[in-house]
N, C-alpha and C positions, 0 to 999 in steps of 0.2 A: 205432509206425511212427518209420522212421530218416528223420530229414533229411539232405539234403546237406551243408548248411553251419550253422554258428551264426547265427541271425539275431537281435538285440537289436531289440525294438521301443520306441518313444517311449512314457515313462509319460506324454503328455499323448494317448493314442489306448488307451486300456483296452478300448475296446469293439469296437475293429476285428475282422471276421470273419474267419475262418480261408478262406483258396482252397483249392477242390479241386486232388488231386493234380494231373489234368490242366491247370489252370491256374497251377500254381507258377511262379511268376516266376525268372530266372536269378539267379545270383548277385550279377554284376556290375549288376543292375537294381537289386537290392533294397539295395544299397548307395547307389545313387542316390538312391532313394526316402527310405532312413533321410537321409541327408545333406541334402536338399531339405528334407524334412521339419522337421529342427532350425532350419535357418536361416528357413524359414516362421513356424514359432513363435514364433524370437525376433523377429521382423521384427513378427509380430502384438501379442505383447507391448507392443514399444517403440509398436506404433501406438495400443493403449489406456492406453498410459503418455502418451500426449500428447494423447488424447482432451478429456482435462477442460481441460486449460491453452487448448486451441484452440475449445473452445465456450465456455471463461469469458469470455474476448476477443472473440467474437460477442456474448456474451450482456450485454458490458459496453457493444456498440456498438447495442444494441438501441432501435427506435423507441419501442417500447410495451411495457408491463405484459406484456399477453398476448404477446408475441414473445419475452421475455426468461426468461418460464416456460416456454415450449415447449424453449428451450436447454437450461433448468436440469433441465426434467423428463426432456430426452434425456441429458442427463450421468447422471442417477442410474438410468437405465434402463439405460443403457452399464455403467454399475459391476456392476449386478445381473446381466447378462447376459453380462458380458465372456468367464468361463467355457463358457459353452456355444457361445457363437461359436466361439471357439478350438477346442473339441472337435469342434461339427460339421464346421469348416471343415478341419481335418487327417482327420477320418473320408473325407470324401469325397476327399481326394488319396489315402488308402491303398485306396479303394476301386476308383477307377480306375484306380489300379496293377494292383488285383488282377483286374481285365476284361481287362487288355490280350491273355493268353494262351487268353481265353474266347470262343469265338463266339456270338454272340448269335442264336436262331433266331426267326422268327416274328414281328423287329420289322420296323413297315414303314418305309419310307424317310421321312424328314422334308421336307417339302414347303418350297420356296423361301418367302420370305414374299413377297407380293404387295402392290400399293398397298390392292387394296381390303381385305387384312386390315390392315393398318397404320390403317387408321381406326377399327379394333375396339377397338386396342390404345388403353387408357386413358392421360391424359398423364402420370399420373406414371410408369406403364410406359415410357412413351414417353422421358421424361426420363432416366429410369436407362438405356433401351438407348442415347441418345445419347452417356450419360456415358463408359459403359462404352465402345462404341466409339472414343470420342475418346482413350481411356487406353490400349486395347490399341493403338490406331495409334502413339502416342508410343514403347511399347515395342519395337514392330516397328521404327520407326524407328532404332534406336540399335541394337537387337540382333538383327536378321532373320536375321544370317549363322551367329551361335553356336548359335539356338533350329534353325534349319534343318539343319544339323550333327548337333544332339544327335537331333531327329526322324529323321534316317535314321538313325544309328547304332542308336537304339531299334526300328526298324523291321526291323534286321538279327535283333534279339533276341526279338518277339514273334511273333503270330501275326496278330493283327490288324494291316489297314493307318492306319497314323498318319498323320495332318498336322499340320499347325504350328498348326493351328484346334484340333483334339482330342489334342494331347498333353495330357496330365495337369499338365503342368510349364507349358504354353502360357499367356501374358497371357489369351486368352479364358475359357479353362476355370476359371483361378484367380479370377478376376470374378465367375463363374458361383458357382463354391463359396461365395464370401464373401457375393454377394447371398442366396444360399439358406440361408448360416447367418445372416444377418441380417433373416430374414423373422418372426422371435420380437419384433424390435424395433418397439414402436408408436410412429413419430416420423413427423413430417410429412417430405414431401418435401425440403423444403429442407434439414433436418438429414440427411437420408439422403444426400444429394449431396455435404457436407461432410464425411462419416464416408468415402464413397468416393473425396473429395478425399483424405482422409489414407492409406487404403489404397494410392493409387498413390505417397504420399510416400514410406510409409514401407516396403511390400512390392514393391510394381512397379517401384522405382527400382533395387534388387538384382538384378534378375533375370539382368541381364548377367553380374553376377560368377557368380550359381548356377548359369547354362547353364555358363560356360567351367569349372568346377567340374567340373558332370555330365560335360561330354565328357572332362575329364581323368580321371578314374575309368574312365570304358569305354574310353577310350584306352588305358589301364594295363592292361586288362583285354584287351586285343588287338583290339578294336573298331575295323573302320575306322581305323587310326593315319595313313593318308596324308592324311584332311581335316586341313586344316590351318585353325584358326581363330584370328581377332587376339586375342590376349589385352587384358584389360579393364584399363584404365590402372589404375597405383596409385601411390604416393607412395613418393618414392623413400626408400633409407635414410636416416636424418640421423645425424650423429656420436654416436654416444655409445650409440645405440640400440639393442637386440636387434637384432643380425645385419648389423648395420655391420663388424664387424671378423670377427667368428668365429662365421657364422648355424649353424652346427651343435651348437656349444658352449655358446651362447644359446637353442636349442631345447631344448634339455633341460631348461633352467629356466625357461620362458615356455610360459604355455597360449593365449596370443593369438599371431596372425601376426606376423613380424618386423618389419612394415611398421606404420607409421600411417595410417590413412584420413584420407581429405583430410575438411576440414569439421567434421564430428562429434568426430571424435578429434584435431585440431588442438590444444587446450590441453594434453589430456594428454600428446601427444606431446613437447610443447615441454616440459613438466614433465619427462618422463623421458629426456630429451636433457640438461637441466640437471642433473639427480640421477646420470647414469652421469659426466658428465663431472668433476663434485666427488665422486664417491665414490674413497675412497683418499686423499683430501686435504683438503679441508674436510669431509666426510662419511666418517665410516668403512666401512671396504671388508668387502666379501662375504667373510669367512674360512670357507670352505665345505669339511666333510672330502671325501675326495677320494671316498667310497662314498655321497655323499649321493643324496637320492631326493626331487623335491620334491614335493609334495603340489597334489592338484588344487584348482582353485578352489572345488567343491563340498565337500571334503576341510576347505577351510579356512574354507568356509561356517559348515560344524557346529561347527569349534573356536569361532568366534564365535560361535554362536548358544547354545552352552555358557556360554560368559563372559558373554554378556547377561544369562542370568537371574541371574546373581549378580553384577550392577554393583551397587556400594554408592553409598548415598544422599550422600557426599561425594567428588566426583573430583578433588579436588586435587592430591592426592598418589597418586592410582593409575596402576600403570603396565601400561599395556596390552600394549606388545610384549615386557613382562617376563612379565606373566600368561601370554600365548600362548605366548613361548620354554618356560616350565613344560610346557604339556602338549604342545609336539612332545617336549620330553623322554622324558615320560612314554610317549607315541605309538611313540617311537623303541624306548625300554627294551623294550616290546611285543613290537615286528616285528623286534626286533634290526639295523634298518637306521636310518640316520642322516635322518631326515625334515626336508627345509625347507620354508621357505614360497617359491614360485617368483618369479622377479627383479619380474614385471610386480606380482604380487602384493603383495610387499613392496614396491616404489615406492608403492601405493595405499596401504599401511598409513601409511607416513611422510610420505606429502602430508596425510591427513586426520589423522593426529598435528598437522602443523604447523597445519593451520588450525583445528582446538580449541584450540591455544597460544593461537595470536592471539586466539579468541574468549574464552578465560577470564582472559587478559589485558584487554581491552577495557575501556575505563571508560567507556564507553556503556551498558554492561548493568549493571543493579543488580545488587547481589555476590548478594543471595539467589536470584535469576531463573537468575545463572550457574551455579547448582550445580546447578538444573533443566536447562538446554541442555545442559550440560556430562555429562548421563548421556545424554544421546545419540549420544554418539561411536560406539558400535560399530553403533547402527543405519544413521547414514550409511556408515560403512565397509562396512557389507553390501552396500548400495545403489552404492558406488564399485565393489566388486569386481565385482557382477553388470552395472553400465552406466558406462562409461567416459564416456558422453557426460555425466556427474553434471556432470564440471569443465567441460565448454566451452557446455553449456544455459541458458542464463538462467532458461527457463522449467520446468526440470524438477523436478517436483511435492514432492522435497526441498529441493531448494534452496531452493524459493517457501515451503515452509514455515518453515524456518531463519529465511530475510529477512523473513516475517509474526510470527512469535510475536518478532523483535526489534526491528520495528517497533512492534509493539502496549508491547512494554516499555519502549520509550523514556521515556513520560512516568509509568511507575509507580515507585514509592517506598519505600523497604524500611521495613517498619513492624513491628511487635509481634504484632500478629494479623493475619499474611498469609493463613494458610487461611483466613480469612474474604473476603478480596477474591477478587472472581469472576475475573477476570483471572488471576490466579494460579492458583486451582481450575482453569481449563479449561487452562491449560498442561501443568500436573500430569498431569492427565487424559490429553494428547496423549502427554507421555514414557509414562506407566504403559502406555497402549494398546501402544506401540511396542515396549516392551522384552517385553510380554506376550505378542504376537500375531505381529510382525513375525519370518516365518522365512525366506524367501526369495522372496516374491511384493510386488513394488515398489507394487502398485496399494492397497497398505494408505496409502500417503503422501498419493494424487491425494482418497483417501475422507477421511483428515484435515485434509488441508487446505482442500476443500470444507467441511465442518463450521467449520472454523478461521474460515474467511472469513466464513460466515453471524454467527459469532458476534461477530466484529470489526466486523463491518457493522453489526449492531445497536446495538453500543456507540458505534461511531463516528457514527451516526446521531443519537443522541441527544446525544452531545457537542456535533456541528455546532449542532444546534440551539439546545442552551444557550448555546453560544459566539456564536452570531447575539443571540441576547438580552442578552449581556454587551456585545456590539459596539455595539448600537443605542442600550445605554442609555448606553455613554459617549460614544458620539456627541452624545445628548440632553444629557448632563451638559455637555458642549463649547459645544452652542450654549447652553444659560442660562449657562454661566461669560462668552462670551463677549459675549451679552448684559449679564448684570452689569456688567462693564465699560465696556460703552459707557452705560450708566445711571449709575453711579459717576462716570464722565468728565462727564457731560454736569450732573449735582448739584454736583458739585465745581466745574467752571468756572462757575457760577451762585452759589453757595453761598458759596466758601472765601472767608475773610478780609472777608465781610460780616457786619454786626449785623443780626439780624429779627427779629421775635417768637417765641416759641419753640415756639407751636402751629404756627405755618406751617413751621418748619425741621422740625418733627418730623413734619407732615402730608408734607410732601414725601419725606422719607427713609423712613417705615417706609410710606406710603401710595400716594403720587404716583410712586414707585418702581416698585411693584407695576406698576401702568398703564401705565410707561412698558417695565418688562422684557416684560411681554404682547405690548405694542406691536411691540417690537424681537423677539419670537420668531414673530409671527404675517405681521408685513409688513417687519420691512429697516427699516435704516438710511436707506433712500433713499425711502422710501417718502411719500407726504402724510399719513398717518395718524399717522407718528412725528414730522414737522415741526410737526403741530397739536398733539400730547401738547407736545413744548417749548415752541411760541407760548403754549399756555396755563398753564404751569411759570412762562415766564416774564411773564404778564400777571398771575399771582397775586401774584409779586415785587413787580413794580411797583406794582400796589394798594395793599400794606403801607407801603409806601415813603413818606417825609417829603413832601408837596408844597407851593410857596408858590403859584405861579402859577395867575392864573383858569383857563388852559386845562387845566391837570391837572383841576383841578374837573369842567369841561365833560366831559374825556375818560373819567374816573371814572365820572359817571353814565352814559355811553354805555358802559362797557364792563362794569358790574358784571353787568347779566342775562344777558349770552351766556359770560361767564366765570362763575356761577356754575352755569348748564346745562352748561358742558363739564366743568366739575370734578364738577360732580355725575354725570353719565354714564357721567365714567371710572371716578371709585370705583363703580359700579354695576356695569361690565363687569369692574372687576378680584377682584370677591364680598368689597366690605370692608366691616366691620362696619356696617349702617344705626345703630345707636345711637351711634358714634363718629365717624359721618358727620353725624347730627342737632347733638351737642353741638360739630362743627367748624364747621359753617353759622351757627351761634347767636352763638361767639366769632368769626367772621368779619364778621358784620353789625355786630357791636360795634367791631371795627379801624375796618373802613370807616365806619362813624356816626362815628366820634372822626377820622379822617383827614379827613371832608368839614366837620367843624365847626372845624376847624383853618384851613379856607381861609374865603378872605373873605366868599363869598356861602354860607353854609350853607344846605342844599336834603336834602331827606328822600330815605334810599336805599331803592329797594323791598328789601324785609321778602324774603329769601331764605324759599323755601318749602320744607318738609322732604320728603325723599320718603318714600313710603312704604313702609316694611319688607317687605321680600322674601321671605318663606319659603326661596328656593333659594339665598338670601346666604351666603356662608361666615364664621364670625364668629373664624377663627382669628388676622384681624391686626387686633387691637383695639387702639385707639390712647388710651392714657389720659393725656387732658390734665389737666393741673393744675387745682387751683379757680381761676374769675376772682379776679382780684386786686383790685379794686374792690366796695365794700359797695354791697349793694342802695341803688337811689335818687343814688348818689355817684358820679360818674365817677373809673374809677381808670386807673392809668398798665401796659399788657401788660406781660408779662415779657419782654427780651429776649435774646436770646444772640449771643457771635459764635461763629462758625465758624473753629474756627484747625487743626482736624485735619482729615486728606482722610478723608471718607465711605468706608467698606467694607461692600459690602451679603456678606452670607453665607446661604447655604441653610443651614436648619433643622439643627443638627449637626456641620454644615461646618467646617473651620478651612483656614486659607489655609498652604498648605503653602511653606514657607522654602525657596528655592533653597541648595545647598549655597553655604556662604562659600569654597571655593576654587573658581577662575575657570580652567579652561584654556584653552592655547592654541589657533587656530582649526585648526590643523594638527598636534596633538596625535593621537599613535596611538591613544589610548583614546577619542577622539571617532571616528576612522576607524572604528574595532573598533566603536562604537555604529552608524553611519551605515550598516555594511556588515550591520548585522542585517535578516534579511526577515522579513515574517509570516510564520507558520509554523515560525520555528527553535525547536528547543528549548534551554533552557540549564537550567544548573545553579548555582544561588545556594547560596554556603557561609554559611549564616545564623551557625553559631557551630563549636566544634569538634564537635559532636556532630550538630548535623543540617542537613541538606541537601533544597533545595526544586527539586525539579524543575515546570518549568512552560515553556510557550509562547508567544511574543510573537505575541499575538492580533489587538492593532489599533494603529496609530500613529495619534494622533488628532492631527491637525497643526495645528488651530487652536489647542490647549493645547502641544502638543509630549509629551503627556503615549503614554507607552508601558503598555500593557497585556498582562499575561501571564494565564492560566489556565492549570491544571492540567487532567490529560487528560480529564476529566469535562468540561470546558468552563466551570466555575467559574472566578471574577477570583480569583487569590490574590496580587497584586501591582500597584503602578502605579508608576513610575517615570519620572522627567523624562531629558530627553538628556543634562545633565549629571550628573545624581544617578547615572546609568548609567555614564557614562566613568568615573567615579571609582571607582566597584564595580570596571571593568575593571581601573584602574590599582592598586588594593591587592588584585587577583587573588582578586576574591571570588564572580567569574563566569566559569564554564566554558562554552564554547559546544560543545554536543551532537553529534556527526556524523549525519546521518541519513542517509548513502547505504547500501544494501543490506548488510547484515552478512557476507553469503557472500561477496560480491561483494569485499568491502574486503578481507577475510581472504586471499580467493584473490590479490590484488593483489597483498599484502603479502608473502605467501609466495614467489611470482614474482621479486619486489623483492628479496627479501633472498637465495635463490639467486645472485640474478644478480650482486648484490653480492660474496656470496662468489668467485664465478666469476673477476670482476674484480679483487679484490685477490688473488687466489692467483695472476694472472698475474706 
């Protein structure tokens, strides 16, 4: 059977049914249908490409795990069923057009909804209905005239009476098609309303343009040309963009419109304008043969896919544009015609090449990971050819994937056994998947992004936990250090320069210092307990000193019982060795007896009772006192020591770090660099000629002035003082790593370079 016109149907709807001859559509209406379906298909793809981003952001703000899981499940469900939803939606569009010239026999009239029937509607359906009514009203508020003209023109061509509400391209019908296509989604109403909002944003927002183009198609076919519709607003031609000087010539070398749409294409339009102005001066001009025929974007995608499967492991010297030129020469030789890349696509190729030149020169990325990321140039180029919003939309899945990989690689250090590192393996897996599986469906980027975020999220949670433990341990060390300094000050203030019995000096330094330390940590230096511990130390020192007046004898007799009690309680609280404690009290008794004997009226001193050994007392702090100097039965002179060096208390295995000998001025630039460091900053230390250490500033411990650095797993790898860091900055051994988003930095650099070339060329 011969058809009146050659009709090319969309690949997205292979299952559309053949209409009967009686219901065959006019050629003009078929053209309207196919063009509209193509635009709707692209809009739906954009919707699904952005759905992951939107649901990710909402999931991040979820108030409960259950709510967050609901959004993650919705993302997964949407990714799995997006193809079916797209096919179902477009199938309904085609079926609605096929029925325009078919009479419906025996179908009862649809009853108007009443208040009583509304009461029977489920709450979820009611929310859907309200959302759709709102969306439809918004479209009609801005596009009622072009839609009305389209409906009027279509009524001239079809047998069924159409209204705006029943027009297959009307907002009401499109919303119903989409809802029906989404029936298979097992999502909550909250998620469905978000998806409807995305449908409004990415599909319904462009209906004014769709209606205008459909009207123009019908006018060109001679259908009611007298109806005049207002044209939708377009961005004006920019100087240097295709269409600015010679629209006809540029149109032959471009597959996109001669204007740059506002908003989503703004960044690409700016870049195009800069490239156009520089072409022929700072950039080489397009020297095209007179018979040059531009290839379509689809043909370019096929050529890029061919090159993608042959991407080398090392891309440092890989010339993508040269390889593409060789393929075009082969195509030209086979066809006998000069085939070239269209101007817009060539601009995309140049921009992506510039972006990857920046990425491969970026010092923030480790060299071994640059080799992996560099292999993504062709997949990224294909995304940019398919979707120009790649250059302007920060939430684009391909951009986010690049940024997330670069962010995760920030703390990665080149090592001999890179293949064993889980992060390296994950990035390698992402690259391999894109090179092997990505043809022309950008949804793979959303899938890989979700998977990579899940991986890095697990790693980040583990590193944050270890990092927090590191911070807590360092803060505890700082508190202990400050407490030790307080104890050192108290001891030196009382002992330095004095001559005292050795047993007392050693007890104060090795045992009572622990009592003071624990008291300081637990209660602070302003507490009663701290002052009481100092008072006990003062009483002990006084009690073993030389005394000659009778008042001292009376005071000593009164002091000794409470002194012994306080000493015993303090040593027990510090878990001091009970055997050493017993020996000390025995020797302290002898000292007190000797002191009393030297006074005018000797009197017996209450003998110190020995504390019972406590099984829970630690024995790691033994005080090994020298044997008593006196022989049995003969009074002796106790060993005396002069404290002429400052007492320094150190924890087991600890050594006091010495400040650098160099002291810098307060306004020194290196100190300013140190003060500008923020917690979370990544730095690279040049340890020697062959070794670099990448680490993150995890904490600045203010009491001690220590800067604590950890690796990407959260483990402490370095500790520096403020002055020590400043000296490292002075000698160029530290480099601050830029943790801004990689792609955004690359794009900013490209725009800056192009503008600089433009300025210098004037």
